[in-house]
Every structure is written in structure tokens, then in C-alpha cells.
mmCIF entry with sequence, helices, sheets and N, C-alpha, C, O atoms, coordinates in Angstrom:
data_MODEL
# 
_entry.id   MODEL 
# 
_entity.id                         1 
_entity.type                       polymer 
_entity.pdbx_number_of_molecules   1 
# 
_entity_poly.entity_id                      1 
_entity_poly.type                           'polypeptide(L)' 
_entity_poly.nstd_linkage                   no 
_entity_poly.nstd_monomer                   no 
_entity_poly.pdbx_seq_one_letter_code       MANVLVITEHMKGEFQDISFEMLGQARKLAAGGTCSAIVYGR 
_entity_poly.pdbx_seq_one_letter_code_can   MANVLVITEHMKGEFQDISFEMLGQARKLAAGGTCSAIVYGR 
_entity_poly.pdbx_strand_id                 A 
# 
loop_
_entity_poly_seq.entity_id 
_entity_poly_seq.num 
_entity_poly_seq.mon_id 
_entity_poly_seq.hetero 
1 1  MET n 
1 2  ALA n 
1 3  ASN n 
1 4  VAL n 
1 5  LEU n 
1 6  VAL n 
1 7  ILE n 
1 8  THR n 
1 9  GLU n 
1 10 HIS n 
1 11 MET n 
1 12 LYS n 
1 13 GLY n 
1 14 GLU n 
1 15 PHE n 
1 16 GLN n 
1 17 ASP n 
1 18 ILE n 
1 19 SER n 
1 20 PHE n 
1 21 GLU n 
1 22 MET n 
1 23 LEU n 
1 24 GLY n 
1 25 GLN n 
1 26 ALA n 
1 27 ARG n 
1 28 LYS n 
1 29 LEU n 
1 30 ALA n 
1 31 ALA n 
1 32 GLY n 
1 33 GLY n 
1 34 THR n 
1 35 CYS n 
1 36 SER n 
1 37 ALA n 
1 38 ILE n 
1 39 VAL n 
1 40 TYR n 
1 41 GLY n 
1 42 ARG n 
# 
_struct_asym.id          A 
_struct_asym.entity_id   1 
# 
_struct_conf.conf_type_id            HELX_P 
_struct_conf.id                      HELX_P1 
_struct_conf.pdbx_PDB_helix_id       AA1 
_struct_conf.beg_label_comp_id       ASP 
_struct_conf.beg_label_asym_id       A 
_struct_conf.beg_label_seq_id        17 
_struct_conf.pdbx_beg_PDB_ins_code   ? 
_struct_conf.end_label_comp_id       ALA 
_struct_conf.end_label_asym_id       A 
_struct_conf.end_label_seq_id        30 
_struct_conf.pdbx_end_PDB_ins_code   ? 
_struct_conf.beg_auth_comp_id        ASP 
_struct_conf.beg_auth_asym_id        A 
_struct_conf.beg_auth_seq_id         17 
_struct_conf.end_auth_comp_id        ALA 
_struct_conf.end_auth_asym_id        A 
_struct_conf.end_auth_seq_id         30 
_struct_conf.pdbx_PDB_helix_class    1 
_struct_conf.details                 ? 
_struct_conf.pdbx_PDB_helix_length   14 
# 
_struct_conf_type.id          HELX_P 
_struct_conf_type.criteria    ? 
_struct_conf_type.reference   ? 
# 
_struct_sheet.id               AA1 
_struct_sheet.type             ? 
_struct_sheet.number_strands   3 
_struct_sheet.details          ? 
# 
loop_
_struct_sheet_order.sheet_id 
_struct_sheet_order.range_id_1 
_struct_sheet_order.range_id_2 
_struct_sheet_order.offset 
_struct_sheet_order.sense 
AA1 1 2 ? anti-parallel 
AA1 2 3 ? parallel      
# 
loop_
_struct_sheet_range.sheet_id 
_struct_sheet_range.id 
_struct_sheet_range.beg_label_comp_id 
_struct_sheet_range.beg_label_asym_id 
_struct_sheet_range.beg_label_seq_id 
_struct_sheet_range.pdbx_beg_PDB_ins_code 
_struct_sheet_range.end_label_comp_id 
_struct_sheet_range.end_label_asym_id 
_struct_sheet_range.end_label_seq_id 
_struct_sheet_range.pdbx_end_PDB_ins_code 
_struct_sheet_range.beg_auth_comp_id 
_struct_sheet_range.beg_auth_asym_id 
_struct_sheet_range.beg_auth_seq_id 
_struct_sheet_range.end_auth_comp_id 
_struct_sheet_range.end_auth_asym_id 
_struct_sheet_range.end_auth_seq_id 
AA1 1 GLU A 14 ? PHE A 15 ? GLU A 14 PHE A 15 
AA1 2 VAL A 4  ? MET A 11 ? VAL A 4  MET A 11 
AA1 3 CYS A 35 ? GLY A 41 ? CYS A 35 GLY A 41 
# 
loop_
_atom_site.group_PDB 
_atom_site.id 
_atom_site.type_symbol 
_atom_site.label_atom_id 
_atom_site.label_alt_id 
_atom_site.label_comp_id 
_atom_site.label_asym_id 
_atom_site.label_entity_id 
_atom_site.label_seq_id 
_atom_site.pdbx_PDB_ins_code 
_atom_site.Cartn_x 
_atom_site.Cartn_y 
_atom_site.Cartn_z 
_atom_site.occupancy 
_atom_site.B_iso_or_equiv 
_atom_site.pdbx_formal_charge 
_atom_site.auth_seq_id 
_atom_site.auth_comp_id 
_atom_site.auth_asym_id 
_atom_site.auth_atom_id 
_atom_site.pdbx_PDB_model_num 
ATOM 1   N N  . MET A 1 1  ? 0.847   -1.169 0.000   1.00 0.00 ? 1  MET A N  1 
ATOM 2   C CA . MET A 1 1  ? 0.000   0.000  0.000   1.00 0.00 ? 1  MET A CA 1 
ATOM 3   C C  . MET A 1 1  ? 0.895   1.236  0.000   1.00 0.00 ? 1  MET A C  1 
ATOM 4   O O  . MET A 1 1  ? 1.845   1.323  0.778   1.00 0.00 ? 1  MET A O  1 
ATOM 5   N N  . ALA A 1 2  ? 0.585   2.194  -0.880  1.00 0.00 ? 2  ALA A N  1 
ATOM 6   C CA . ALA A 1 2  ? 1.386   3.406  -0.996  1.00 0.00 ? 2  ALA A CA 1 
ATOM 7   C C  . ALA A 1 2  ? 0.475   4.626  -1.050  1.00 0.00 ? 2  ALA A C  1 
ATOM 8   O O  . ALA A 1 2  ? -0.699  4.523  -1.407  1.00 0.00 ? 2  ALA A O  1 
ATOM 9   N N  . ASN A 1 3  ? 1.017   5.753  -0.698  1.00 0.00 ? 3  ASN A N  1 
ATOM 10  C CA . ASN A 1 3  ? 0.319   7.025  -0.848  1.00 0.00 ? 3  ASN A CA 1 
ATOM 11  C C  . ASN A 1 3  ? 0.994   7.777  -1.982  1.00 0.00 ? 3  ASN A C  1 
ATOM 12  O O  . ASN A 1 3  ? 2.220   7.881  -2.020  1.00 0.00 ? 3  ASN A O  1 
ATOM 13  N N  . VAL A 1 4  ? 0.194   8.303  -2.911  1.00 0.00 ? 4  VAL A N  1 
ATOM 14  C CA . VAL A 1 4  ? 0.739   8.972  -4.091  1.00 0.00 ? 4  VAL A CA 1 
ATOM 15  C C  . VAL A 1 4  ? 0.156   10.374 -4.183  1.00 0.00 ? 4  VAL A C  1 
ATOM 16  O O  . VAL A 1 4  ? -1.045  10.566 -3.993  1.00 0.00 ? 4  VAL A O  1 
ATOM 17  N N  . LEU A 1 5  ? 1.004   11.351 -4.474  1.00 0.00 ? 5  LEU A N  1 
ATOM 18  C CA . LEU A 1 5  ? 0.589   12.736 -4.644  1.00 0.00 ? 5  LEU A CA 1 
ATOM 19  C C  . LEU A 1 5  ? 0.859   13.145 -6.087  1.00 0.00 ? 5  LEU A C  1 
ATOM 20  O O  . LEU A 1 5  ? 1.964   12.953 -6.595  1.00 0.00 ? 5  LEU A O  1 
ATOM 21  N N  . VAL A 1 6  ? -0.153  13.712 -6.747  1.00 0.00 ? 6  VAL A N  1 
ATOM 22  C CA . VAL A 1 6  ? -0.035  14.142 -8.141  1.00 0.00 ? 6  VAL A CA 1 
ATOM 23  C C  . VAL A 1 6  ? -0.231  15.651 -8.200  1.00 0.00 ? 6  VAL A C  1 
ATOM 24  O O  . VAL A 1 6  ? -1.136  16.187 -7.560  1.00 0.00 ? 6  VAL A O  1 
ATOM 25  N N  . ILE A 1 7  ? 0.606   16.332 -8.958  1.00 0.00 ? 7  ILE A N  1 
ATOM 26  C CA . ILE A 1 7  ? 0.431   17.764 -9.188  1.00 0.00 ? 7  ILE A CA 1 
ATOM 27  C C  . ILE A 1 7  ? -0.268  17.914 -10.531 1.00 0.00 ? 7  ILE A C  1 
ATOM 28  O O  . ILE A 1 7  ? 0.244   17.468 -11.558 1.00 0.00 ? 7  ILE A O  1 
ATOM 29  N N  . THR A 1 8  ? -1.453  18.550 -10.521 1.00 0.00 ? 8  THR A N  1 
ATOM 30  C CA . THR A 1 8  ? -2.247  18.695 -11.739 1.00 0.00 ? 8  THR A CA 1 
ATOM 31  C C  . THR A 1 8  ? -2.219  20.139 -12.224 1.00 0.00 ? 8  THR A C  1 
ATOM 32  O O  . THR A 1 8  ? -1.991  21.064 -11.444 1.00 0.00 ? 8  THR A O  1 
ATOM 33  N N  . GLU A 1 9  ? -2.453  20.320 -13.516 1.00 0.00 ? 9  GLU A N  1 
ATOM 34  C CA . GLU A 1 9  ? -2.398  21.643 -14.125 1.00 0.00 ? 9  GLU A CA 1 
ATOM 35  C C  . GLU A 1 9  ? -3.791  22.073 -14.571 1.00 0.00 ? 9  GLU A C  1 
ATOM 36  O O  . GLU A 1 9  ? -4.479  21.334 -15.275 1.00 0.00 ? 9  GLU A O  1 
ATOM 37  N N  . HIS A 1 10 ? -4.203  23.266 -14.160 1.00 0.00 ? 10 HIS A N  1 
ATOM 38  C CA . HIS A 1 10 ? -5.515  23.819 -14.494 1.00 0.00 ? 10 HIS A CA 1 
ATOM 39  C C  . HIS A 1 10 ? -5.286  25.152 -15.201 1.00 0.00 ? 10 HIS A C  1 
ATOM 40  O O  . HIS A 1 10 ? -4.831  26.115 -14.585 1.00 0.00 ? 10 HIS A O  1 
ATOM 41  N N  . MET A 1 11 ? -5.601  25.206 -16.489 1.00 0.00 ? 11 MET A N  1 
ATOM 42  C CA . MET A 1 11 ? -5.377  26.419 -17.274 1.00 0.00 ? 11 MET A CA 1 
ATOM 43  C C  . MET A 1 11 ? -6.630  26.772 -18.060 1.00 0.00 ? 11 MET A C  1 
ATOM 44  O O  . MET A 1 11 ? -7.283  25.891 -18.620 1.00 0.00 ? 11 MET A O  1 
ATOM 45  N N  . LYS A 1 12 ? -6.963  28.037 -18.104 1.00 0.00 ? 12 LYS A N  1 
ATOM 46  C CA . LYS A 1 12 ? -8.102  28.559 -18.874 1.00 0.00 ? 12 LYS A CA 1 
ATOM 47  C C  . LYS A 1 12 ? -9.402  27.836 -18.550 1.00 0.00 ? 12 LYS A C  1 
ATOM 48  O O  . LYS A 1 12 ? -10.206 27.563 -19.441 1.00 0.00 ? 12 LYS A O  1 
ATOM 49  N N  . GLY A 1 13 ? -9.606  27.526 -17.269 1.00 0.00 ? 13 GLY A N  1 
ATOM 50  C CA . GLY A 1 13 ? -10.849 26.912 -16.830 1.00 0.00 ? 13 GLY A CA 1 
ATOM 51  C C  . GLY A 1 13 ? -10.953 25.416 -17.038 1.00 0.00 ? 13 GLY A C  1 
ATOM 52  O O  . GLY A 1 13 ? -12.009 24.836 -16.784 1.00 0.00 ? 13 GLY A O  1 
ATOM 53  N N  . GLU A 1 14 ? -9.886  24.773 -17.493 1.00 0.00 ? 14 GLU A N  1 
ATOM 54  C CA . GLU A 1 14 ? -9.920  23.329 -17.750 1.00 0.00 ? 14 GLU A CA 1 
ATOM 55  C C  . GLU A 1 14 ? -8.657  22.659 -17.232 1.00 0.00 ? 14 GLU A C  1 
ATOM 56  O O  . GLU A 1 14 ? -7.582  23.258 -17.183 1.00 0.00 ? 14 GLU A O  1 
ATOM 57  N N  . PHE A 1 15 ? -8.819  21.394 -16.845 1.00 0.00 ? 15 PHE A N  1 
ATOM 58  C CA . PHE A 1 15 ? -7.655  20.593 -16.496 1.00 0.00 ? 15 PHE A CA 1 
ATOM 59  C C  . PHE A 1 15 ? -6.995  20.112 -17.781 1.00 0.00 ? 15 PHE A C  1 
ATOM 60  O O  . PHE A 1 15 ? -7.678  19.776 -18.749 1.00 0.00 ? 15 PHE A O  1 
ATOM 61  N N  . GLN A 1 16 ? -5.689  20.081 -17.788 1.00 0.00 ? 16 GLN A N  1 
ATOM 62  C CA . GLN A 1 16 ? -4.956  19.593 -18.948 1.00 0.00 ? 16 GLN A CA 1 
ATOM 63  C C  . GLN A 1 16 ? -5.068  18.071 -19.018 1.00 0.00 ? 16 GLN A C  1 
ATOM 64  O O  . GLN A 1 16 ? -5.170  17.409 -17.986 1.00 0.00 ? 16 GLN A O  1 
ATOM 65  N N  . ASP A 1 17 ? -5.049  17.513 -20.232 1.00 0.00 ? 17 ASP A N  1 
ATOM 66  C CA . ASP A 1 17 ? -5.208  16.068 -20.427 1.00 0.00 ? 17 ASP A CA 1 
ATOM 67  C C  . ASP A 1 17 ? -4.200  15.257 -19.624 1.00 0.00 ? 17 ASP A C  1 
ATOM 68  O O  . ASP A 1 17 ? -4.533  14.195 -19.098 1.00 0.00 ? 17 ASP A O  1 
ATOM 69  N N  . ILE A 1 18 ? -2.979  15.749 -19.527 1.00 0.00 ? 18 ILE A N  1 
ATOM 70  C CA . ILE A 1 18 ? -1.941  15.003 -18.816 1.00 0.00 ? 18 ILE A CA 1 
ATOM 71  C C  . ILE A 1 18 ? -2.310  14.816 -17.347 1.00 0.00 ? 18 ILE A C  1 
ATOM 72  O O  . ILE A 1 18 ? -1.889  13.845 -16.719 1.00 0.00 ? 18 ILE A O  1 
ATOM 73  N N  . SER A 1 19 ? -3.093  15.742 -16.800 1.00 0.00 ? 19 SER A N  1 
ATOM 74  C CA . SER A 1 19 ? -3.512  15.627 -15.401 1.00 0.00 ? 19 SER A CA 1 
ATOM 75  C C  . SER A 1 19 ? -4.324  14.359 -15.184 1.00 0.00 ? 19 SER A C  1 
ATOM 76  O O  . SER A 1 19 ? -4.117  13.652 -14.197 1.00 0.00 ? 19 SER A O  1 
ATOM 77  N N  . PHE A 1 20 ? -5.247  14.063 -16.098 1.00 0.00 ? 20 PHE A N  1 
ATOM 78  C CA . PHE A 1 20 ? -6.078  12.869 -15.973 1.00 0.00 ? 20 PHE A CA 1 
ATOM 79  C C  . PHE A 1 20 ? -5.256  11.598 -16.177 1.00 0.00 ? 20 PHE A C  1 
ATOM 80  O O  . PHE A 1 20 ? -5.493  10.584 -15.519 1.00 0.00 ? 20 PHE A O  1 
ATOM 81  N N  . GLU A 1 21 ? -4.292  11.660 -17.092 1.00 0.00 ? 21 GLU A N  1 
ATOM 82  C CA . GLU A 1 21 ? -3.419  10.507 -17.316 1.00 0.00 ? 21 GLU A CA 1 
ATOM 83  C C  . GLU A 1 21 ? -2.588  10.221 -16.064 1.00 0.00 ? 21 GLU A C  1 
ATOM 84  O O  . GLU A 1 21 ? -2.434  9.069  -15.660 1.00 0.00 ? 21 GLU A O  1 
ATOM 85  N N  . MET A 1 22 ? -2.057  11.278 -15.458 1.00 0.00 ? 22 MET A N  1 
ATOM 86  C CA . MET A 1 22 ? -1.245  11.117 -14.250 1.00 0.00 ? 22 MET A CA 1 
ATOM 87  C C  . MET A 1 22 ? -2.077  10.577 -13.088 1.00 0.00 ? 22 MET A C  1 
ATOM 88  O O  . MET A 1 22 ? -1.603  9.733  -12.328 1.00 0.00 ? 22 MET A O  1 
ATOM 89  N N  . LEU A 1 23 ? -3.309  11.055 -12.945 1.00 0.00 ? 23 LEU A N  1 
ATOM 90  C CA . LEU A 1 23 ? -4.174  10.567 -11.867 1.00 0.00 ? 23 LEU A CA 1 
ATOM 91  C C  . LEU A 1 23 ? -4.514  9.096  -12.058 1.00 0.00 ? 23 LEU A C  1 
ATOM 92  O O  . LEU A 1 23 ? -4.574  8.342  -11.087 1.00 0.00 ? 23 LEU A O  1 
ATOM 93  N N  . GLY A 1 24 ? -4.737  8.682  -13.299 1.00 0.00 ? 24 GLY A N  1 
ATOM 94  C CA . GLY A 1 24 ? -5.034  7.274  -13.572 1.00 0.00 ? 24 GLY A CA 1 
ATOM 95  C C  . GLY A 1 24 ? -3.872  6.374  -13.188 1.00 0.00 ? 24 GLY A C  1 
ATOM 96  O O  . GLY A 1 24 ? -4.071  5.321  -12.583 1.00 0.00 ? 24 GLY A O  1 
ATOM 97  N N  . GLN A 1 25 ? -2.671  6.781  -13.533 1.00 0.00 ? 25 GLN A N  1 
ATOM 98  C CA . GLN A 1 25 ? -1.487  5.989  -13.187 1.00 0.00 ? 25 GLN A CA 1 
ATOM 99  C C  . GLN A 1 25 ? -1.235  6.015  -11.681 1.00 0.00 ? 25 GLN A C  1 
ATOM 100 O O  . GLN A 1 25 ? -0.805  5.018  -11.102 1.00 0.00 ? 25 GLN A O  1 
ATOM 101 N N  . ALA A 1 26 ? -1.502  7.149  -11.053 1.00 0.00 ? 26 ALA A N  1 
ATOM 102 C CA . ALA A 1 26 ? -1.303  7.261  -9.605  1.00 0.00 ? 26 ALA A CA 1 
ATOM 103 C C  . ALA A 1 26 ? -2.229  6.317  -8.854  1.00 0.00 ? 26 ALA A C  1 
ATOM 104 O O  . ALA A 1 26 ? -1.828  5.724  -7.852  1.00 0.00 ? 26 ALA A O  1 
ATOM 105 N N  . ARG A 1 27 ? -3.459  6.170  -9.325  1.00 0.00 ? 27 ARG A N  1 
ATOM 106 C CA . ARG A 1 27 ? -4.400  5.248  -8.667  1.00 0.00 ? 27 ARG A CA 1 
ATOM 107 C C  . ARG A 1 27 ? -3.885  3.815  -8.736  1.00 0.00 ? 27 ARG A C  1 
ATOM 108 O O  . ARG A 1 27 ? -4.048  3.046  -7.789  1.00 0.00 ? 27 ARG A O  1 
ATOM 109 N N  . LYS A 1 28 ? -3.263  3.455  -9.861  1.00 0.00 ? 28 LYS A N  1 
ATOM 110 C CA . LYS A 1 28 ? -2.690  2.110  -9.992  1.00 0.00 ? 28 LYS A CA 1 
ATOM 111 C C  . LYS A 1 28 ? -1.522  1.939  -9.021  1.00 0.00 ? 28 LYS A C  1 
ATOM 112 O O  . LYS A 1 28 ? -1.403  0.909  -8.358  1.00 0.00 ? 28 LYS A O  1 
ATOM 113 N N  . LEU A 1 29 ? -0.667  2.953  -8.944  1.00 0.00 ? 29 LEU A N  1 
ATOM 114 C CA . LEU A 1 29 ? 0.500   2.880  -8.063  1.00 0.00 ? 29 LEU A CA 1 
ATOM 115 C C  . LEU A 1 29 ? 0.110   2.865  -6.588  1.00 0.00 ? 29 LEU A C  1 
ATOM 116 O O  . LEU A 1 29 ? 0.782   2.229  -5.777  1.00 0.00 ? 29 LEU A O  1 
ATOM 117 N N  . ALA A 1 30 ? -0.957  3.550  -6.240  1.00 0.00 ? 30 ALA A N  1 
ATOM 118 C CA . ALA A 1 30 ? -1.380  3.627  -4.842  1.00 0.00 ? 30 ALA A CA 1 
ATOM 119 C C  . ALA A 1 30 ? -1.800  2.262  -4.313  1.00 0.00 ? 30 ALA A C  1 
ATOM 120 O O  . ALA A 1 30 ? -1.626  1.992  -3.125  1.00 0.00 ? 30 ALA A O  1 
ATOM 121 N N  . ALA A 1 31 ? -2.339  1.407  -5.148  1.00 0.00 ? 31 ALA A N  1 
ATOM 122 C CA . ALA A 1 31 ? -2.698  0.024  -4.791  1.00 0.00 ? 31 ALA A CA 1 
ATOM 123 C C  . ALA A 1 31 ? -3.349  -0.087 -3.415  1.00 0.00 ? 31 ALA A C  1 
ATOM 124 O O  . ALA A 1 31 ? -2.848  -0.793 -2.540  1.00 0.00 ? 31 ALA A O  1 
ATOM 125 N N  . GLY A 1 32 ? -4.458  0.606  -3.230  1.00 0.00 ? 32 GLY A N  1 
ATOM 126 C CA . GLY A 1 32 ? -5.161  0.541  -1.956  1.00 0.00 ? 32 GLY A CA 1 
ATOM 127 C C  . GLY A 1 32 ? -4.805  1.669  -1.012  1.00 0.00 ? 32 GLY A C  1 
ATOM 128 O O  . GLY A 1 32 ? -5.451  1.846  0.021   1.00 0.00 ? 32 GLY A O  1 
ATOM 129 N N  . GLY A 1 33 ? -3.785  2.429  -1.355  1.00 0.00 ? 33 GLY A N  1 
ATOM 130 C CA . GLY A 1 33 ? -3.400  3.574  -0.536  1.00 0.00 ? 33 GLY A CA 1 
ATOM 131 C C  . GLY A 1 33 ? -4.173  4.806  -0.975  1.00 0.00 ? 33 GLY A C  1 
ATOM 132 O O  . GLY A 1 33 ? -5.202  4.706  -1.642  1.00 0.00 ? 33 GLY A O  1 
ATOM 133 N N  . THR A 1 34 ? -3.671  5.945  -0.599  1.00 0.00 ? 34 THR A N  1 
ATOM 134 C CA . THR A 1 34 ? -4.331  7.204  -0.909  1.00 0.00 ? 34 THR A CA 1 
ATOM 135 C C  . THR A 1 34 ? -3.722  7.842  -2.147  1.00 0.00 ? 34 THR A C  1 
ATOM 136 O O  . THR A 1 34 ? -2.502  7.880  -2.306  1.00 0.00 ? 34 THR A O  1 
ATOM 137 N N  . CYS A 1 35 ? -4.587  8.344  -3.022  1.00 0.00 ? 35 CYS A N  1 
ATOM 138 C CA . CYS A 1 35 ? -4.161  9.100  -4.196  1.00 0.00 ? 35 CYS A CA 1 
ATOM 139 C C  . CYS A 1 35 ? -4.698  10.519 -4.025  1.00 0.00 ? 35 CYS A C  1 
ATOM 140 O O  . CYS A 1 35 ? -5.912  10.727 -4.004  1.00 0.00 ? 35 CYS A O  1 
ATOM 141 N N  . SER A 1 36 ? -3.802  11.491 -3.902  1.00 0.00 ? 36 SER A N  1 
ATOM 142 C CA . SER A 1 36 ? -4.193  12.888 -3.689  1.00 0.00 ? 36 SER A CA 1 
ATOM 143 C C  . SER A 1 36 ? -3.660  13.748 -4.820  1.00 0.00 ? 36 SER A C  1 
ATOM 144 O O  . SER A 1 36 ? -2.706  13.378 -5.504  1.00 0.00 ? 36 SER A O  1 
ATOM 145 N N  . ALA A 1 37 ? -4.296  14.914 -5.010  1.00 0.00 ? 37 ALA A N  1 
ATOM 146 C CA . ALA A 1 37 ? -3.865  15.823 -6.075  1.00 0.00 ? 37 ALA A CA 1 
ATOM 147 C C  . ALA A 1 37 ? -3.719  17.239 -5.543  1.00 0.00 ? 37 ALA A C  1 
ATOM 148 O O  . ALA A 1 37 ? -4.498  17.697 -4.707  1.00 0.00 ? 37 ALA A O  1 
ATOM 149 N N  . ILE A 1 38 ? -2.701  17.917 -6.049  1.00 0.00 ? 38 ILE A N  1 
ATOM 150 C CA . ILE A 1 38 ? -2.527  19.346 -5.823  1.00 0.00 ? 38 ILE A CA 1 
ATOM 151 C C  . ILE A 1 38 ? -2.846  20.008 -7.154  1.00 0.00 ? 38 ILE A C  1 
ATOM 152 O O  . ILE A 1 38 ? -2.324  19.603 -8.192  1.00 0.00 ? 38 ILE A O  1 
ATOM 153 N N  . VAL A 1 39 ? -3.699  21.021 -7.129  1.00 0.00 ? 39 VAL A N  1 
ATOM 154 C CA . VAL A 1 39 ? -4.095  21.713 -8.357  1.00 0.00 ? 39 VAL A CA 1 
ATOM 155 C C  . VAL A 1 39 ? -3.390  23.063 -8.407  1.00 0.00 ? 39 VAL A C  1 
ATOM 156 O O  . VAL A 1 39 ? -3.438  23.833 -7.449  1.00 0.00 ? 39 VAL A O  1 
ATOM 157 N N  . TYR A 1 40 ? -2.734  23.344 -9.534  1.00 0.00 ? 40 TYR A N  1 
ATOM 158 C CA . TYR A 1 40 ? -2.146  24.665 -9.721  1.00 0.00 ? 40 TYR A CA 1 
ATOM 159 C C  . TYR A 1 40 ? -2.527  25.178 -11.093 1.00 0.00 ? 40 TYR A C  1 
ATOM 160 O O  . TYR A 1 40 ? -2.826  24.398 -11.997 1.00 0.00 ? 40 TYR A O  1 
ATOM 161 N N  . GLY A 1 41 ? -2.515  26.470 -11.243 1.00 0.00 ? 41 GLY A N  1 
ATOM 162 C CA . GLY A 1 41 ? -2.852  27.082 -12.522 1.00 0.00 ? 41 GLY A CA 1 
ATOM 163 C C  . GLY A 1 41 ? -3.704  28.318 -12.319 1.00 0.00 ? 41 GLY A C  1 
ATOM 164 O O  . GLY A 1 41 ? -3.730  28.917 -11.244 1.00 0.00 ? 41 GLY A O  1 
ATOM 165 N N  . ARG A 1 42 ? -4.394  28.678 -13.375 1.00 0.00 ? 42 ARG A N  1 
ATOM 166 C CA . ARG A 1 42 ? -5.234  29.886 -13.357 1.00 0.00 ? 42 ARG A CA 1 
ATOM 167 C C  . ARG A 1 42 ? -6.667  29.528 -13.575 1.00 0.00 ? 42 ARG A C  1 
ATOM 168 O O  . ARG A 1 42 ? -7.527  30.408 -13.594 1.00 0.00 ? 42 ARG A O  1 
# 
């Protein structure tokens, strides 16, 4: 079990596609642990 932190990008009112890809992979890596996200952008 692992805890994973993802930094996501929010620009012009939308999340960037890479943010969703990173979150999907983080959920796999967490394997029952916690998957959290930090949102930055405008």
C-alpha cells in the first residue's frame, strides 16, 4: 500500500489532459493507498 501525490495543471478553466493521465497511473501505483492531487494554474 502506498500514498501517491499528483500535481495537476488547471489552465483557462480546464484541467490539462496530462492531469487525468497522471491521476489514472497514480491510482494504480497507490494500490489501496491514498491518491491525492494538488491543483495549480489559473
